[in-house]
C-alpha positions as CSV (number, residue, x, y, z in Angstrom):
1,M,0.0,0.0,0.0
2,D,1.3,3.5,-0.9
3,A,2.3,5.9,1.9
4,V,-0.6,8.4,1.3
5,R,-3.2,5.7,1.3
6,A,-1.8,4.2,4.5
7,A,-1.8,7.6,6.1
8,I,-5.5,8.1,5.1
9,D,-6.5,4.7,6.5
10,E,-4.7,5.4,9.8
11,F,-6.4,8.9,10.0
12,L,-9.8,7.4,9.4
13,Q,-9.2,4.8,12.1
14,F,-8.2,7.6,14.5
15,C,-11.3,9.5,13.7
16,T,-13.4,6.4,14.3
17,N,-11.8,5.1,17.5
18,E,-10.5,8.2,19.1
19,R,-12.5,11.1,17.9
20,R,-15.7,9.0,17.5
21,L,-16.9,11.1,14.6
22,S,-20.3,10.4,13.1
23,H,-20.8,8.0,10.3
24,H,-21.8,10.9,8.0
25,T,-18.6,12.8,8.8
26,L,-16.4,9.7,8.3
27,Q,-18.0,9.1,4.9
28,A,-17.3,12.7,3.8
29,Y,-13.7,12.5,5.0
30,S,-13.2,9.2,3.2
31,A,-14.6,10.5,0.0
32,D,-12.7,13.7,0.0
33,L,-9.3,12.1,0.9
34,S,-9.8,9.3,-1.6
35,D,-10.4,11.9,-4.3
36,F,-7.2,13.7,-3.3
37,R,-5.3,10.4,-3.4
38,K,-6.6,9.5,-6.8
39,W,-5.7,12.9,-8.1
40,L,-2.1,12.5,-6.9
41,R,-1.8,9.4,-9.2
42,A,1.9,8.6,-8.6
43,D,3.0,6.8,-5.4
44,V,4.3,9.8,-3.5
45,A,5.6,10.0,0.0
46,M,3.8,12.1,2.6
47,A,6.8,14.4,2.9
48,D,6.6,15.1,-0.9
49,V,3.1,16.6,-0.6
50,A,4.0,20.3,-0.4
51,E,2.3,23.6,-0.7
52,G,2.7,23.6,-4.5
53,T,0.8,20.3,-4.6
54,L,-2.1,21.7,-2.8
55,K,-2.2,24.8,-5.0
56,E,-2.3,22.5,-8.1
57,Y,-5.2,20.5,-6.5
58,L,-7.0,23.8,-5.8
59,A,-6.6,24.8,-9.4
60,E,-8.0,21.4,-10.5
61,L,-11.1,21.7,-8.3
62,V,-11.9,25.3,-9.1
63,G,-10.6,25.7,-12.7
64,K,-11.2,22.3,-14.3
65,R,-14.0,20.7,-12.3
66,K,-15.8,24.0,-11.5
67,L,-16.8,22.9,-8.0
68,T,-18.7,25.3,-5.8
69,T,-16.8,27.4,-3.3
70,A,-18.6,25.5,-0.5
71,T,-17.4,22.1,-1.8
72,V,-13.8,23.2,-2.3
73,R,-13.8,24.8,1.2
74,R,-15.1,21.6,2.7
75,R,-12.5,19.5,0.9
76,F,-9.6,21.7,2.0
77,A,-10.9,21.8,5.6
78,C,-10.7,18.0,5.5
79,L,-7.2,18.0,4.0
80,R,-6.1,20.5,6.7
81,V,-7.2,18.3,9.5
82,F,-5.7,15.2,7.8
83,F,-2.2,16.8,7.3
84,R,-2.3,18.2,10.8
85,H,-2.8,14.7,12.2
86,A,-0.1,13.3,9.9
87,T,2.3,15.9,11.1
88,D,1.7,15.0,14.7
89,A,1.7,11.2,14.1
90,Q,4.5,10.9,11.5
91,K,6.4,14.1,12.0
92,T,6.1,15.0,8.4
93,P,6.0,18.6,7.2
94,D,2.6,20.3,7.1
95,P,1.9,21.7,3.6
96,F,-0.6,24.1,5.2
97,A,2.0,25.6,7.6
98,K,2.6,28.7,5.6
99,W,-0.3,28.7,3.2
100,K,-4.1,29.0,3.4
101,P,-6.3,28.7,0.3
102,K,-8.1,31.9,-0.5
103,L,-11.6,31.3,-1.6
104,L,-14.2,34.0,-2.0
105,R,-17.2,33.2,0.2
106,R,-20.4,33.9,-1.7
107,K,-23.1,34.4,0.9
108,R,-26.3,32.8,-0.3
109,L,-29.6,33.3,1.6
110,P,-31.2,30.1,2.7
111,R,-34.0,28.8,0.5
112,T,-37.2,28.8,2.3
113,L,-40.9,28.1,1.8
114,S,-43.4,31.0,1.9
115,R,-46.1,30.9,4.5
116,G,-48.6,29.9,1.8
117,E,-46.4,27.0,0.6
118,V,-46.0,25.7,4.2
119,S,-49.8,25.9,4.7
120,S,-50.5,24.2,1.4
121,L,-48.0,21.4,2.2
122,L,-49.4,20.8,5.7
123,S,-53.0,21.0,4.7
124,S,-52.4,18.6,1.7
125,F,-51.4,15.9,4.2
126,R,-54.8,16.2,5.9
127,V,-56.7,16.1,2.7
128,K,-54.7,13.2,1.1
129,S,-54.8,11.2,4.3
130,G,-58.5,11.7,4.5
131,L,-59.1,10.5,0.9
132,N,-56.6,7.6,0.8
133,H,-54.2,7.1,3.6
134,N,-52.1,4.7,1.6
135,R,-51.1,7.5,-0.8
136,V,-49.1,9.1,2.0
137,E,-46.0,7.3,3.3
138,G,-46.9,6.7,7.0
139,Y,-44.1,8.7,8.6
140,L,-43.9,11.6,6.2
141,P,-46.7,13.9,7.6
142,T,-45.3,13.7,11.1
143,T,-41.7,14.2,10.1
144,V,-42.6,17.2,8.0
145,R,-44.6,18.7,10.8
146,L,-41.7,18.1,13.2
147,M,-39.2,19.8,10.9
148,V,-41.4,22.8,10.5
149,C,-42.1,23.0,14.2
150,T,-38.6,22.4,15.6
151,G,-36.1,23.1,12.7
152,V,-34.6,19.7,13.4
153,R,-32.0,18.4,10.8
154,V,-33.2,15.4,8.8
155,G,-30.2,13.4,10.0
156,E,-31.1,14.2,13.6
157,L,-34.8,13.3,13.0
158,C,-33.9,9.9,11.8
159,K,-31.9,9.2,15.0
160,I,-34.8,10.0,17.4
161,R,-35.5,7.1,19.6
162,I,-38.7,6.1,21.4
163,E,-37.1,7.0,24.7
164,D,-36.2,10.5,23.4
165,V,-39.9,11.6,23.5
166,S,-41.2,12.9,26.8
167,P,-44.3,11.0,28.2
168,D,-46.7,13.7,27.1
169,G,-45.0,14.3,23.7
170,S,-44.1,17.9,24.6
171,T,-40.3,17.6,24.3
172,L,-37.7,15.6,22.3
173,R,-34.1,14.9,23.0
174,I,-32.1,15.6,19.9
175,Q,-28.7,14.0,19.2
176,G,-27.1,17.0,17.5
177,K,-24.0,17.4,15.4
178,G,-20.7,17.1,17.1
179,S,-22.2,15.1,20.0
180,R,-24.1,18.3,21.1
181,D,-27.5,17.1,22.4
182,R,-30.3,19.5,22.9
183,V,-34.0,19.5,23.8
184,A,-36.6,20.4,21.2
185,Y,-40.0,21.8,22.5
186,I,-43.2,20.9,20.7
187,A,-45.4,23.9,20.9
188,D,-48.3,22.5,18.8
189,P,-50.9,20.6,20.9
190,A,-51.9,18.4,17.9
191,L,-48.4,17.4,17.2
192,R,-47.8,16.6,20.9
193,T,-50.8,14.3,20.7
194,E,-49.5,12.8,17.5
195,L,-46.1,12.0,19.0
196,Y,-47.7,10.6,22.2
197,G,-49.9,8.3,20.1
198,L,-46.9,7.3,17.9
199,V,-44.8,6.3,21.0
200,K,-47.7,4.4,22.5
201,S,-48.1,2.5,19.2
202,R,-44.4,1.8,18.9
203,R,-44.2,0.4,22.4
204,K,-47.3,-1.8,21.7
205,E,-45.7,-3.1,18.5
206,G,-42.5,-4.1,20.3
207,G,-39.7,-5.2,18.1
208,S,-35.9,-4.9,18.3
209,S,-35.6,-1.3,16.9
210,V,-35.6,1.6,19.3
211,A,-36.1,4.1,16.5
212,L,-39.2,6.2,16.7
213,F,-39.8,6.3,12.9
214,L,-39.8,3.1,10.9
215,N,-40.5,2.4,7.3
216,R,-43.0,-0.1,6.0
217,R,-40.4,-2.9,6.4
218,G,-40.0,-2.1,10.1
219,L,-36.5,-0.5,9.7
220,P,-35.4,2.9,10.9
221,I,-36.0,5.5,8.2
222,K,-33.0,7.1,6.5
223,P,-32.4,10.8,5.5
224,Q,-32.4,10.0,1.8
225,S,-35.7,8.3,2.0
226,I,-37.3,11.4,3.6
227,R,-35.6,13.6,0.9
228,S,-37.0,11.6,-2.0
229,K,-40.5,11.2,-0.6
230,L,-40.8,14.8,0.4
231,R,-39.5,16.0,-3.1
232,R,-42.0,13.7,-4.9
233,Y,-44.9,14.5,-2.6
234,A,-44.4,18.3,-2.7
235,E,-44.3,18.4,-6.5
236,L,-46.9,15.8,-7.3
237,E,-49.4,15.8,-4.4
238,A,-49.1,19.2,-2.7
239,G,-48.8,21.0,-6.0
240,L,-46.0,23.3,-5.0
241,G,-44.3,23.0,-8.4
242,R,-40.7,23.0,-7.2
243,R,-38.3,20.8,-5.4
244,I,-38.6,21.0,-1.6
245,T,-35.9,19.6,0.7
246,P,-35.8,18.8,4.4
247,H,-33.2,21.5,4.9
248,M,-35.5,24.1,3.4
249,L,-38.0,23.1,6.1
250,R,-35.3,23.8,8.7
251,H,-34.6,27.2,7.1
252,T,-38.3,27.9,7.0
253,A,-38.8,27.1,10.7
254,A,-36.0,29.5,11.7
255,T,-37.1,32.3,9.3
256,L,-40.8,32.1,10.5
257,L,-39.7,32.4,14.1
258,I,-37.4,35.4,13.3
259,E,-40.2,37.1,11.4
260,T,-42.6,36.5,14.3
261,G,-40.2,38.3,16.6
262,V,-38.6,35.5,18.5
263,D,-35.2,36.4,20.0
264,I,-32.4,35.1,17.8
265,R,-30.7,33.5,20.8
266,F,-33.7,31.2,21.3
267,V,-33.6,30.4,17.6
268,Q,-29.9,29.5,17.9
269,R,-30.7,27.1,20.7
270,M,-33.5,25.5,18.8
271,L,-31.4,24.9,15.7
272,G,-28.4,23.7,17.7
273,H,-26.0,26.2,16.3
274,S,-22.7,26.5,18.2
275,S,-22.3,30.1,17.1
276,I,-24.9,32.8,16.8
277,A,-23.2,34.1,13.7
278,T,-24.6,31.0,11.9
279,T,-28.1,31.9,13.0
280,E,-27.8,35.5,12.0
281,I,-28.2,34.7,8.3
282,Y,-31.9,34.2,9.0
283,T,-32.2,37.9,9.9
284,H,-31.1,38.6,6.4
285,V,-33.9,36.4,5.1
286,S,-36.3,38.3,7.3
287,D,-34.9,41.6,5.9
288,E,-35.6,40.3,2.4
289,A,-39.1,39.5,3.3
290,L,-39.5,43.1,4.6
291,R,-38.1,44.5,1.4
292,L,-40.5,42.5,-0.7
293,T,-43.4,43.6,1.5
294,L,-42.5,47.2,1.2
295,E,-42.1,47.0,-2.5
296,R,-45.6,45.5,-2.8
297,A,-47.0,48.2,-0.6
298,D,-45.2,51.0,-2.5
299,V,-46.7,53.8,-0.3
300,L,-45.5,56.7,-2.4
301,A,-47.1,55.2,-5.6
302,R,-50.4,55.1,-3.8
303,L,-50.1,58.7,-2.7
304,T,-49.3,60.1,-6.2
């Protein structure tokens, strides 16, 4: 095995056993490092990977592959952690020691649903379920309502266990990113009742799985399953006419709270953000909503 591949394998083992990173993070690290190793082509020593090598790889990602800034930034963040570990473990030079890639950060406002779209999506579940319950995948209505109510990430939602729900369904224990657990509060009485009934049903069913949400085969649901079912349902059943993702529901939950006047610090806690700076982007979304409202009102035009 070549030196770089061996170093990558050792690093991933370290991240698994010592740092105990999530499966999702490990998969991302593995994919990013494997791409870098494949790009190197020749069997090179770790010490031969220098600043110039990284600059060439950066040019490849940005110039030839035309990857987004966010993707390139993520890949180089992974490489930086990898080489820092290799420097400590193998005493090899760190190619990032005197160089940091300069990438323009393009700030994009989160994509959200309008109040009308959220209302249409939620009401369509009630209508469709009333007409033909089999047309709606059992867990989808509840999971969508949860994401809109709490802003929970789709990956966090899939990890909710029966024991994470309070006896009355009013709170959920969320296993957050970076092993940062938090409590999500369910403000809607109907959703509380729904969760209470779901827990009661799951306990009655028994089975070996502790997951709250199961698919039709009795297995814990996965993020990709929710993504695909939500996308298909929103376009074909709810008639929204565009692709809707779980993360858009998270953005929507935060934006609606900000627009309602909820303190940004409470929104930060609800979303599980470690830094309030991450949450502040939703104030910009709210400002955009204000701008559009004022343009529609156009007070001066009405006075002249």
